[in-house]
DOVEXVO-269889 format. One record per residue (C-alpha): residue in one letter; x, y, z. Coordinates in pm, whole numbers, plus 50000, padded with zeros to 5 digits. Example, Ala and Ser with C-alpha at 12.3 -4.5 7.8 and 13.67 -1.06 7.14 Angstrom:
<atoms>
   r      xx      yy      zz
   A   51230   49550   50780
   S   51367   49894   50714
</atoms>
This chain:
<atoms>
   r      xx      yy      zz
   M   50000   50000   50000
   S   50136   50347   49912
   I   50191   50607   50180
   I   49908   50818   50036
   S   49667   50525   50071
   E   49787   50474   50428
   F   49739   50845   50497
   V   49380   50838   50369
   K   49303   50526   50574
   A   49450   50681   50890
   H   49251   51007   50858
   P   48882   50910   50818
   Q   48745   51211   51007
   S   48957   51458   50812
   K   48842   51291   50491
   R   48478   51324   50604
   L   48521   51693   50685
   H   48704   51759   50359
   E   48416   51607   50162
   K   48174   51836   50350
   A   48398   52138   50290
   L   48389   52076   49914
   N   48022   52178   49924
   H   48102   52511   50087
   F   48444   52643   49986
   A   48532   52690   49619
   A   48910   52649   49658
   K   48894   52268   49669
   G   48734   52289   50012
   A   49006   52514   50159
   T   48975   52859   50314
   H   49329   52963   50210
   V   49512   52859   49896
   S   49806   52721   50095
   R   49572   52495   50293
   M   49490   52292   49985
   W   49640   51943   49996
   S   49613   51646   49764
   P   49421   51433   49848
   F   49327   51643   50154
   G   49486   51789   50466
   P   49427   51712   50832
   Y   49155   51905   51015
   M   49297   52037   51341
   T   49135   52054   51684
   H   49392   52224   51909
   A   49755   52330   51935
   L   50006   52411   52206
   G   50371   52511   52187
   C   50511   52344   51875
   K   50252   52064   51862
   I   49915   52045   51689
   W   49650   51771   51690
   D   49390   51665   51433
   V   49038   51523   51452
   D   49171   51170   51409
   G   49392   51201   51716
   H   49725   51242   51534
   E   49994   51466   51686
   Y   50221   51673   51462
   I   50528   51883   51518
   E   50403   52219   51396
   Y   50592   52417   51131
   R   50314   52633   50984
   N   50286   52848   51296
   G   50011   53079   51181
   H   50172   53133   50840
   G   50471   53276   51026
   A   50286   53475   51291
   L   50359   53252   51591
   I   50728   53301   51660
   L   50627   53256   52026
   G   50456   52926   51947
   H   50095   52827   52007
   G   49939   52939   52333
   H   50225   53137   52481
   P   50109   53198   52842
   V   50193   53570   52847
   V   49995   53641   52529
   I   49707   53416   52636
   K   49684   53589   52973
   A   49672   53931   52805
   I   49393   53819   52574
   Q   49193   53655   52854
   E   49213   53963   53074
   Q   49113   54195   52791
   V   48824   53985   52659
   L   48648   54035   52993
   K   48691   54412   52958
   G   48582   54432   52596
   I   48682   54303   52252
   I   48616   54626   52065
   Y   48528   54972   52195
   S   48492   55172   51872
   A   48682   55438   52065
   S   49035   55534   52157
   H   49204   55354   52448
   E   49536   55344   52632
   L   49650   55006   52492
   E   49683   55145   52139
   I   49923   55411   52267
   E   50126   55158   52467
   W   50153   54929   52162
   A   50258   55216   51935
   E   50522   55328   52185
   L   50666   54977   52197
   I   50684   54955   51819
   K   50848   55297   51793
   S   51103   55199   52056
   M   51197   54897   51843
   V   51193   55048   51493
   P   51421   55351   51440
   T   51236   55466   51126
   A   50891   55458   51292
   E   50816   55827   51347
   R   50443   55755   51310
   V   50236   55437   51354
   E   49901   55333   51203
   F   49704   55014   51279
   F   49505   54796   51039
   A   49323   54462   51034
   C   49602   54289   50839
   G   49937   54349   50672
   Q   49785   54373   50326
   E   49575   54671   50437
   A   49891   54842   50560
   N   50047   54793   50216
   M   49737   54930   50044
   M   49745   55240   50262
   A   50116   55287   50188
   I   50033   55306   49818
   R   49760   55563   49875
   I   49978   55776   50101
   A   50263   55766   49850
   R   50037   55874   49566
   A   49892   56158   49768
   S   50238   56272   49882
   T   50409   56260   49544
   G   50125   56340   49306
   R   50228   56035   49103
   R   50025   55721   49024
   K   50262   55445   48919
   I   50385   55158   49138
   L   50718   54978   49096
   R   50750   54621   49221
   F   50985   54326   49190
   E   50922   53982   49043
   N   50816   53710   49288
   N   50777   53954   49578
   F   50445   53899   49757
   H   50254   54185   49917
   G   49895   54055   49930
   W   49611   53970   49692
   A   49467   54319   49633
   D   49468   54441   49271
   E   49792   54640   49278
   L   49974   54406   49515
   I   49928   54073   49340
   A   50107   53965   49021
   P   49984   54161   48716
   G   49776   53942   48489
   T   49615   53758   48779
   A   49254   53676   48694
   G   49025   53964   48786
   A   49303   54199   48895
   V   49330   54555   48763
   S   49688   54680   48786
   T   49743   54914   48493
   E   49967   55143   48701
   V   50200   54863   48817
   K   50539   54783   48664
   V   50717   54465   48775
   I   51093   54436   48721
   P   51351   54162   48793
   M   51525   54142   49128
   H   51892   54243   49155
   D   51921   54444   48832
   L   52037   54793   48935
   K   52045   54917   48577
   V   51679   54833   48517
   L   51586   54975   48857
   E   51750   55310   48787
   E   51609   55327   48436
   E   51259   55297   48575
   L   51304   55531   48871
   A   51471   55791   48648
   T   51141   55835   48462
   E   51016   56004   48782
   Q   50672   55848   48730
   Y   50665   55622   49033
   A   50494   55715   49359
   I   50623   55409   49543
   I   50855   55111   49517
   L   50779   54797   49721
   T   51027   54535   49844
   E   50953   54222   50045
   G   51156   54193   50365
   G   51426   53927   50352
   G   51362   53855   49989
   A   51088   53709   49775
   R   50840   53459   49916
   M   50814   53410   50292
   A   51122   53595   50417
   G   51357   53495   50141
   Q   51304   53185   49932
   I   51486   53417   49691
   P   51703   53631   49923
   W   51798   53989   49849
   E   52160   54051   49761
   P   52276   54292   50036
   D   52440   54543   49800
   F   52126   54562   49589
   I   51874   54611   49868
   R   52095   54874   50030
   A   52097   55066   49701
   V   51717   55077   49669
   G   51658   55348   49930
   P   51915   55602   49811
   M   51812   55549   49450
   A   51442   55591   49527
   K   51519   55911   49719
   K   51726   56044   49429
   Y   51425   56024   49197
   G   51153   56126   49444
   T   50996   55781   49491
   I   50877   55659   49832
   W   51019   55324   49943
   L   50802   55073   50131
   L   50976   54782   50302
   D   50715   54508   50349
   E   50804   54332   50675
   V   50468   54163   50721
   V   50651   53829   50751
   T   50997   53934   50873
   G   50893   54209   51113
   F   51014   54125   51466
   R   51092   53769   51353
   D   51437   53865   51224
   G   51517   54104   51507
   P   51370   54370   51739
   A   51397   54626   51458
   G   51287   54382   51190
   W   51491   54264   50894
   G   51543   54626   50795
   G   51715   54685   51126
   L   51949   54390   51071
   M   52039   54525   50727
   E   52063   54887   50850
   L   51803   55003   50598
   T   51612   55331   50622
   P   51287   55289   50426
   D   51037   55573   50410
   L   50755   55339   50513
   T   50754   54991   50668
   S   50463   54751   50703
   F   50434   54484   50971
   G   50199   54194   51043
   K   50221   53833   51162
   S   50437   53841   51478
   V   50358   54204   51566
   A   50035   54104   51744
   G   50131   53767   51885
   G   49923   53583   51625
   M   49613   53803   51641
   P   49497   53963   51312
   A   49673   54296   51268
   G   49872   54511   51031
   V   50093   54808   51110
   L   50229   55084   50889
   T   50515   55293   51024
   G   50724   55564   50865
   R   50830   55922   50824
   A   50612   56179   50995
   D   50603   56411   50692
   I   50469   56135   50466
   M   50218   56003   50722
   E   50098   56360   50764
   M   49866   56288   50468
   L   49637   56117   50723
   T   49590   56443   50918
   P   49267   56632   50840
   K   49337   56970   50681
   A   49111   57256   50586
   N   49103   57322   50211
   E   49383   57068   50148
   P   49370   56705   50038
   W   49409   56441   50308
   I   49342   56068   50345
   S   49064   55935   50565
   H   49181   55622   50751
   T   48883   55408   50848
   G   48861   55050   50969
   T   48631   54895   51229
   W   48903   54656   51343
   N   49185   54912   51367
   A   49357   54886   51707
   M   49098   54655   51863
   P   49169   54641   52237
   I   49198   54261   52235
   V   49449   54278   51948
   C   49642   54560   52113
   A   49661   54362   52437
   A   49814   54069   52251
   G   50043   54305   52059
   V   50171   54471   52375
   A   50238   54135   52537
   A   50415   54001   52228
   C   50627   54311   52164
   K   50746   54319   52526
   L   50876   53964   52473
   L   51029   54048   52134
   K   51191   54379   52230
   D   51523   54258   52374
   G   51605   54019   52087
   S   51634   53704   52301
   V   51339   53536   52127
   Q   51484   53599   51783
   K   51828   53477   51896
   Q   51679   53152   52024
   V   51472   53089   51711
   N   51764   53165   51480
   E   51983   52924   51678
   M   51721   52653   51623
   G   51713   52747   51255
   A   52089   52705   51230
   Y   52067   52369   51405
   M   51795   52253   51165
   R   51998   52361   50860
   Q   52316   52194   50979
   T   52152   51873   51097
   G   51923   51848   50797
   N   52182   51920   50531
   K   52427   51675   50684
   A   52160   51402   50673
   L   52057   51492   50317
   Q   52418   51484   50196
   E   52485   51151   50363
   C   52181   51005   50186
   G   52292   51148   49852
   Y   51981   51362   49815
   N   51989   51693   49629
   W   51737   51847   49871
   R   51880   52124   50092
   L   51756   52347   50376
   Y   51832   52718   50398
   G   51701   53033   50567
   R   51703   53183   50916
   S   51396   53114   51131
   I   51186   53025   50828
   I   51369   52730   50674
   H   51311   52685   50302
   I   51327   52349   50130
   Y   51530   52346   49809
   F   51493   52079   49541
   G   51722   52105   49243
   P   52086   52109   49130
   V   52318   52218   49410
   D   52571   52479   49290
   F   52748   52505   49628
   E   52680   52396   49984
   V   52466   52605   50221
   D   52681   52830   50438
   D   52650   52913   50808
   A   52447   53226   50727
   G   52168   53014   50582
   N   52202   53131   50223
   P   52060   52899   49953
   P   52273   52648   49757
   T   52238   52848   49434
   K   52178   53204   49316
   D   51981   53088   49014
   I   51625   53211   49070
   K   51476   52952   48834
   K   51642   52675   49035
   L   51519   52822   49363
   L   51162   52825   49234
   A   51179   52472   49093
   G   51026   52163   49250
   V   50688   52309   49354
   E   50505   51986   49274
   E   50770   51772   49444
   K   50757   51984   49760
   H   50379   51967   49775
   K   50388   51588   49746
   L   50663   51571   50005
   G   50442   51774   50240
   V   50180   51496   50246
   Y   50448   51236   50319
   L   50573   51456   50603
   L   50219   51473   50741
   H   50214   51093   50744
   H   50529   51103   50957
   G   50388   51360   51199
   I   50532   51682   51057
   H   50299   51973   50967
   T   50474   52205   50717
   H   50380   52499   50500
   Q   50276   52275   50208
   G   50615   52109   50204
   R   50785   52440   50119
   Q   50899   52571   50457
   F   50959   52485   50819
   I   50850   52792   51019
   L   51014   52787   51361
   S   50912   52919   51701
   I   51073   52936   52046
   A   50870   52628   52137
   H   51081   52406   51910
   T   51365   52211   52072
   K   51663   52023   51933
   E   51472   51702   52008
   D   51182   51824   51791
   I   51422   51912   51511
   D   51602   51576   51533
   K   51265   51401   51500
   T   51179   51629   51209
   I   51499   51554   51018
   N   51449   51180   51070
   A   51094   51219   50937
   L   51219   51425   50642
   I   51458   51150   50532
   K   51186   50886   50573
   A   50941   51102   50378
   I   51182   51145   50087
   D   51260   50771   50095
   N   50888   50686   50089
   A   50803   50940   49819
   M   51077   50806   49594
   A   50978   50445   49662
   D   50619   50531   49565
   G   50740   50713   49255
   A   50583   51038   49376
   I   50911   51223   49326
   G   51227   51137   49138
   K   51586   51145   49257
   L   51856   51376   49128
   P   52212   51305   49235
   A   52361   51557   49478
   G   52549   51833   49302
   S   52387   51760   48966
</atoms>
């Protein structure tokens, strides 16, 4: 019997729920595109720390972690306590309150470029507002973006040409080409340029070359374009000042999400006071009205304050990055010994690479190639591998990433690497994926 058949047999309740979901949710029964599995994924009941359990009683080591939001793990007691205390006082006031000020002060104390702070219901909304503010500030309409960078699913954030999207003012250019970048900015047509923190796709499946990303800000300033650094994934995961702080970047605007509210739904836009001034009402002058029922909800702010206090001194990030380094080193050693061309790279979000290895992963977690086409290869193989990992008790981001939290231990990672090797062995034995020799 193949592993897939065994998986189906071992998950009867998840199968039953999936069949019901097909009657309700158009995306193959899923409520998020990355929750689609073939044949189906497990339906979860509860989670704690780095473990999660499904309706059929299976326990998994958890590497989805709220799509990256739960750097503190599931059910961190400090965050849970803050939420429990606030829920008794009120979930939403539709009025100003002290928690929103405390949260903003914490964020400003962590992010040197945060002269002003605005709250939203999610990171995508923060990015959308950044575009509007930039247009109002510059008087320009056009948006400059980079290939493979993800900023949300709204019209001008998603890839041009996506079904139903209207993005006539968006120009997408290749990553790491300074000549093309300057040619576009020199037209002085662009209100804003957007870059994804860490690199394209979940904190750097395609990492930014340091010299290039450090050139973006000065070049944008030279031609009057506002620079947004999208740290919705990397913000406070890569350091107390975000990935931009690690790289010593000075963007005009920065967006945050995920970890900023301890896993609660929130987006934050920070930046220069003179640019954010567009949100201030003015008599006989244009200004931007910032609405949003869920902006700075007390229950979200309570979680955000609790989380940011834990993230402020950098100890959480240090611990998670140490676990990331351990996973890379342990995993790549095991993969090499087995002769597999798979490799692990990244910092606290560990990407799975499938393809020809140009050079071995270094201690900094850089990928085993700089070829973008190679980095993006193996989507189907990774997705299939993800189901095999589920069978062995490992819950990943569709087989593409292991997203770490402070709840993960070396013991968890050792179990994960053992499961990874077994999953690859099983997938190859079943013919689900093929083998390429290491270094090919």
